[in-house]
C-alpha positions in Angstrom: 166.7 18.9 150.3 163.8 17.3 148.5 160.6 16.5 150.3 159.5 12.8 150.5 156.6 13.5 148.1 159.0 15.0 145.5 161.2 11.9 145.8 158.3 9.6 145.2 157.2 11.7 142.1 160.7 11.6 140.7 160.9 7.8 141.1 157.5 7.5 139.3 158.8 9.7 136.4 161.9 7.6 136.2 160.0 4.2 136.2 157.3 5.3 133.7 159.5 5.2 130.5 160.9 1.8 131.6 157.4 0.5 132.1 156.3 1.8 128.7 159.3 0.0 127.0 158.6 -3.2 128.9 154.9 -3.2 128.0 155.5 -2.6 124.3 157.9 -5.5 124.1 155.4 -7.6 126.2 152.6 -6.8 123.7 154.6 -7.9 120.7 155.7 -11.1 122.6 152.0 -11.8 123.3 151.2 -11.5 119.6 154.1 -13.9 118.7 153.2 -16.5 121.3 149.5 -16.3 120.4 150.5 -17.2 116.8 152.5 -20.1 118.2 149.5 -21.2 120.3 147.2 -21.1 117.3 149.8 -23.2 115.3 150.0 -25.8 118.1 146.2 -26.0 118.4 145.7 -26.3 114.7 148.2 -29.1 114.3 146.8 -30.9 117.4 143.2 -30.8 116.0 144.4 -32.0 112.6 146.3 -34.9 114.2 149.4 -34.2 112.1 153.0 -33.7 113.0 154.5 -34.1 116.4 151.1 -33.8 118.2 149.6 -36.8 116.5 150.3 -38.9 119.6 150.6 -37.8 123.1 151.3 -39.0 126.6 154.9 -40.2 127.4 155.3 -43.9 126.7 157.2 -44.4 129.9 154.3 -43.2 132.0 152.4 -46.4 132.6 149.7 -44.7 134.7 149.2 -41.8 132.2 148.8 -44.3 129.4 146.3 -46.3 131.4 144.3 -43.1 132.1 144.4 -42.1 128.5 143.5 -45.5 127.1 140.9 -46.5 129.7 139.5 -43.5 131.6 140.0 -40.3 129.5 137.3 -39.7 127.0 138.5 -39.7 123.3 137.0 -36.3 122.8 139.0 -34.6 125.5 142.1 -33.7 123.5 140.1 -31.9 120.8 138.4 -29.9 123.6 141.9 -29.0 125.0 143.0 -27.7 121.6 139.8 -25.7 121.2 140.7 -24.2 124.7 144.1 -23.3 123.2 142.3 -21.3 120.5 140.4 -19.4 123.1 143.5 -18.9 125.1 145.3 -17.5 122.0 142.4 -15.0 121.4 142.7 -13.8 125.0 146.4 -13.3 124.7 146.0 -11.3 121.5 143.6 -9.1 123.4 146.1 -8.7 126.3 148.9 -8.0 123.8 146.9 -5.2 122.1 145.9 -3.7 125.5 149.6 -3.8 126.6 150.6 -1.7 123.6 147.5 0.5 123.7 147.5 1.3 127.4 151.3 1.0 128.0 151.6 4.8 128.2 148.7 5.4 130.6 149.6 5.1 134.3 145.9 4.9 135.2 145.6 1.7 133.3 148.4 -0.1 135.3 145.9 -1.7 137.6 143.9 -3.1 134.6 147.0 -4.5 133.0 148.0 -6.1 136.3 144.6 -7.8 136.5 144.9 -9.1 133.0 148.3 -10.5 133.9 146.9 -12.3 136.9 144.1 -13.9 134.8 146.7 -14.9 132.2 148.9 -16.5 134.9 146.1 -18.7 136.2 145.3 -19.8 132.7 148.9 -20.6 131.8 149.5 -22.8 134.9 146.8 -25.5 134.1 147.8 -25.4 130.4 151.4 -26.0 131.5 150.5 -28.8 133.9 148.5 -30.6 131.2 151.0 -30.1 128.5 154.0 -31.4 130.5 152.1 -34.5 131.6 150.1 -35.5 128.5 152.2 -34.7 125.4 154.3 -37.4 123.8 157.9 -37.5 125.0 157.7 -33.9 126.2 158.2 -32.7 122.7 156.3 -29.5 123.4 157.8 -28.7 126.8 159.2 -25.5 125.4 155.7 -24.2 124.6 154.2 -23.9 128.1 157.5 -22.8 129.7 158.1 -19.9 127.3 154.4 -18.9 127.8 155.4 -17.7 131.2 157.7 -15.0 129.8 155.1 -12.4 128.7 153.1 -13.0 132.0 156.2 -12.1 134.1 157.0 -9.1 131.9 153.3 -7.9 132.0 153.2 -8.1 135.8 156.5 -6.4 136.2 155.7 -3.6 133.7 152.2 -3.0 135.1 153.6 -2.7 138.6 156.0 0.0 137.4 153.2 1.8 135.5 150.6 1.8 138.2 150.9 5.1 140.1 148.2 4.6 142.7 149.0 4.9 146.4 150.8 1.9 147.8 152.7 1.3 144.6 155.8 0.0 146.2 153.9 -2.6 148.2 152.0 -3.8 145.1 155.2 -4.1 143.1 156.8 -6.1 145.8 153.8 -8.4 146.1 153.7 -9.0 142.4 157.4 -9.7 142.2 157.0 -12.2 145.1 154.2 -13.9 143.2 156.3 -14.2 140.1 159.1 -15.9 142.0 156.6 -18.2 143.7 155.6 -19.7 140.4 158.3 -22.4 140.4 157.4 -23.4 143.9 153.7 -23.5 143.0 154.4 -25.6 139.9 156.5 -28.0 142.1 153.6 -28.4 144.6 151.2 -28.9 141.6 153.3 -31.7 140.1 154.3 -33.4 143.4 151.2 -32.8 145.6 148.0 -31.4 144.1 148.0 -33.3 140.8 148.8 -36.7 142.3 146.2 -36.1 145.0 143.6 -35.3 142.4 144.6 -38.3 140.4 144.4 -40.6 143.5 140.8 -39.4 144.1 140.0 -39.9 140.4 141.4 -43.5 140.6 139.2 -44.2 143.6 136.1 -43.7 141.5 137.0 -46.7 139.4 137.0 -50.4 139.9 140.5 -50.9 138.5 142.1 -54.3 138.9 145.4 -54.8 137.1 145.6 -55.6 134.2 141.9 -55.3 133.4 140.2 -52.2 132.1 138.9 -49.8 134.8 135.1 -49.4 135.2 133.6 -46.3 136.7 131.8 -47.0 139.9 131.6 -43.6 141.6 132.0 -43.5 145.3 131.5 -47.2 145.7 135.1 -47.8 146.9 134.9 -45.1 149.5 131.4 -46.3 150.7 132.7 -49.8 151.1 135.8 -48.6 152.9 133.8 -46.8 155.5 131.0 -49.4 155.8 130.6 -51.1 159.3 132.8 -54.2 159.6 135.3 -53.0 157.1 139.0 -53.8 157.9 139.8 -50.1 157.3 138.4 -49.1 160.8 140.6 -51.6 162.6 143.6 -50.6 160.5 142.9 -46.9 161.2 142.6 -47.5 165.0 145.9 -49.4 165.1 147.6 -46.7 163.1 146.3 -43.9 165.3 147.3 -45.8 168.5 150.8 -46.5 167.1 151.2 -42.9 165.9 150.1 -41.3 169.2 152.3 -43.8 171.2 155.3 -43.2 169.1 154.9 -39.4 169.1 154.4 -39.3 172.9 157.3 -41.5 173.8 159.5 -39.8 171.1 158.8 -36.3 172.5 159.6 -37.4 176.1 162.7 -39.4 175.1 164.1 -36.8 172.7 163.6 -34.0 175.3 165.3 -35.9 178.1 168.3 -36.9 175.9 168.6 -33.4 174.5 168.7 -31.9 178.1 171.4 -34.4 179.1 173.5 -33.9 176.0 173.2 -30.1 176.4 175.2 -30.2 179.6 179.0 -30.0 179.8 180.3 -33.5 180.4 183.2 -35.7 179.2 182.6 -37.4 175.8 179.7 -35.2 174.9 180.5 -35.2 171.1 180.7 -39.0 171.2 177.3 -39.3 172.9 175.7 -36.8 170.5 176.9 -38.8 167.6 175.8 -42.1 169.1 172.2 -40.9 169.7 172.0 -39.3 166.2 173.4 -42.4 164.5 170.1 -44.4 164.5 168.4 -41.8 162.4 170.9 -42.2 159.5 170.9 -46.0 159.6 168.8 -47.4 156.7 165.3 -48.1 157.9 165.4 -51.7 156.5 168.6 -52.4 158.5 167.0 -51.0 161.7 163.9 -53.3 161.2 166.1 -56.3 160.7 168.1 -55.5 163.9 164.9 -55.2 166.0 163.4 -58.3 164.4 166.4 -60.2 165.9 166.2 -58.3 169.2 162.5 -59.1 169.6 162.8 -62.8 168.5 162.3 -65.5 171.2 166.1 -66.0 171.1 166.9 -62.3 171.0 168.8 -60.1 173.5 165.7 -59.0 175.5 164.4 -62.5 176.0 167.9 -63.7 177.0 168.0 -61.0 179.7 164.5 -62.0 180.9 165.5 -65.6 181.0 168.5 -64.7 183.2 166.1 -63.5 185.8 163.9 -66.6 185.6 161.2 -65.1 183.4 159.5 -66.7 180.4 160.0 -65.7 176.8 157.9 -62.7 175.6 156.7 -62.9 172.0 156.8 -59.2 171.2 155.6 -59.5 167.6 153.1 -62.3 168.3 151.3 -61.0 171.4 148.6 -58.5 170.8 149.5 -56.6 173.9 153.1 -55.9 172.8 153.0 -55.6 169.1 152.2 -51.8 168.9 154.5 -50.8 171.8 157.4 -52.9 170.3 157.1 -51.2 166.9 156.7 -47.8 168.5 159.9 -48.3 170.4 161.7 -48.6 167.0 160.4 -45.2 166.0 161.6 -43.7 169.3 165.0 -45.2 168.9 165.3 -43.7 165.4 164.4 -40.1 166.6 168.0 -38.8 166.5 167.0 -35.9 164.3 164.5 -34.7 166.9 167.2 -34.8 169.5 169.5 -32.6 167.4 166.7 -30.0 166.8 165.8 -29.9 170.5 169.4 -29.5 171.5 169.6 -26.4 169.1 166.5 -25.1 170.8 167.8 -25.5 174.3 171.0 -23.7 173.3 169.0 -20.7 172.2 167.0 -20.2 175.4 168.2 -16.9 176.9 170.4 -17.5 179.8 169.0 -14.3 181.5 165.6 -16.0 181.9 167.1 -19.0 183.7 169.5 -16.9 185.8 166.7 -14.5 186.9 164.5 -17.4 187.9 167.3 -19.0 189.8 167.9 -15.7 191.7 164.2 -15.6 192.5 164.5 -19.0 194.1 163.0 -21.2 191.4 164.2 -24.8 191.6 165.3 -26.9 188.6 161.8 -28.3 188.0 160.2 -24.9 188.1 162.8 -23.5 185.7 162.2 -26.4 183.3 158.4 -26.2 183.4 158.0 -22.4 183.5 160.9 -21.3 181.2 162.4 -24.2 179.2 159.1 -25.7 178.0 157.5 -22.3 177.0 160.7 -21.3 175.1 160.8 -24.6 173.4 157.1 -24.8 172.6 157.4 -23.9 168.9 160.1 -26.5 168.4 158.2 -29.1 170.3 155.1 -28.3 168.2 157.0 -28.6 165.0 158.6 -32.0 166.0 155.2 -33.2 167.2 153.5 -32.3 163.9 156.2 -33.8 161.7 156.3 -37.0 163.8 152.5 -37.4 163.7 152.4 -37.1 159.9 155.3 -39.5 159.5 154.1 -42.1 161.9 150.6 -42.0 160.4 152.1 -43.1 157.0 154.4 -45.8 158.4 154.7 -48.9 156.2 158.2 -50.3 156.6 157.7 -52.0 159.9 154.8 -54.0 158.5 156.7 -54.9 155.4 159.9 -55.9 157.2 158.3 -57.6 160.2 155.9 -59.6 158.0 158.6 -60.5 155.5 157.0 -58.4 153.0 153.6 -59.9 153.6 154.6 -63.3 152.0 152.3 -66.2 152.6 153.3 -68.2 155.6 155.8 -65.6 156.8 153.4 -63.2 158.5 154.3 -62.1 162.0 151.9 -59.2 162.5 148.2 -60.5 162.3 145.7 -58.9 160.0 144.1 -56.9 162.7 147.4 -55.1 163.5 148.4 -53.9 160.1 148.8 -50.2 159.4 146.8 -48.2 156.8 149.8 -47.6 154.6 150.6 -51.3 154.6 147.0 -52.2 153.6 147.3 -49.5 150.9 150.5 -51.1 149.6 149.1 -54.6 149.6 145.8 -53.6 148.0 147.6 -51.9 145.2 150.5 -54.2 144.6 149.5 -57.4 146.4 147.5 -60.3 145.0 144.4 -58.3 144.5 146.0 -55.5 142.5 143.0 -53.2 143.0 144.1 -49.7 142.2 140.7 -48.3 142.7 140.3 -49.5 146.2 143.9 -48.5 146.9 143.2 -45.0 145.7 140.2 -44.8 148.1 142.5 -45.9 151.0 145.1 -43.3 150.1 142.6 -40.5 149.8 141.0 -41.5 153.2 144.4 -41.6 154.8 145.1 -38.1 153.5 141.8 -36.8 154.9 142.5 -38.5 158.3 146.0 -36.9 158.5 144.5 -33.6 157.6 141.9 -33.8 160.3 144.5 -34.7 163.0 146.8 -31.9 161.8 144.0 -29.4 162.0 143.1 -30.6 165.5 146.8 -30.2 166.5 146.9 -26.7 165.1 143.7 -25.7 166.7 144.6 -27.0 170.2 148.2 -25.6 170.2 147.4 -21.9 169.8 147.3 -21.2 173.6 150.3 -23.4 174.3 152.8 -21.7 172.0 155.2 -19.0 173.2 157.1 -16.8 170.7 159.8 -14.6 172.2 159.5 -12.1 169.3 155.7 -12.0 169.5 153.0 -14.2 168.1 153.3 -14.5 164.3 150.5 -12.9 162.2 
């Protein structure tokens, strides 16, 4: 029977020829794509062929950035960077062929592959967004092929201790590339663009003018509407989250019991979540009206009409109740969490004499704490970005149709009106958006920092 060390050595010998073959092919592929890169850069600098114009015509924002904000000299600089990129890839290709038979050079080739990967990603992002009609989409996409092959081949060639772990880590990084690109396109790039827009005084349809941090300074200046809007948004978010957590937990506990019609009640409480938000707002606008159901009930008992959407004391609670009513998804998640609490814990506590409240507080809540934390975090982020109530309950902000006063409008609503309302100030809207992102980030960080001691994981605390 072979010793473990002999098995590892035999695996290394088996993988080395494969690595040599992969790295040779990788080297020639690097040479080919370097030639393609030089060709693309040469045509781009000359202004001829399919690279004579760039930026998709359907992308209004990108056209505006190119026409008004991007320096005219930027694209030639980008093509010069492509020349440098091609030279680097020629070097990598040569080293892949030269060192492909030397296991001690596996670590160096892996490092070169990582550097190449971090160069390819920004080149891909820029190419996909700023070249005309995506004519050259194939170029950045196929540029990933040699990187993946180099990382894979170098991992097989590297014979240092811990080889299996390194190969697994490199494979994981390769498969994470699509997810990283998705985050780049959908999150990182738009966020960077928003901050860039906030540095301009950009009123549609006029040309933007660079003003630096003026928009952000004015936004945070004393007396700015932004502080009032932030305060109202935070109050609404915390009220909606608090009531939603209590409501969803209570309903989940009730629906988790064996009772007649349980399937019907589960469906009934989940249904508000799948009803279109606009329809829900219209329903509650009728319910909260002076002639609505709630005021009719109040009148039956001799009370006066309550103007829920006119009275400063009831506006925020009334809107928060809509969010609570629509929390059917949280109920379903908590029902699943309750069903997974080990029965042995509850039975042991009952045998020891614990009453229902003690079992709930000492067993149910700790076992449910990760689910409660997740729902709380998602609810906080969602409610901090709420905009539909303000749009619907103010008739879209039309003149003469406003229900909610200026001092009770949420940040996201002010963002919408600043960008697409009468002012059409994209620069100021960008500043509001970036400030809202920072605010949500701060609240999220506080929630994470304060929850560490309150979370219980049955399988042990995650690393």
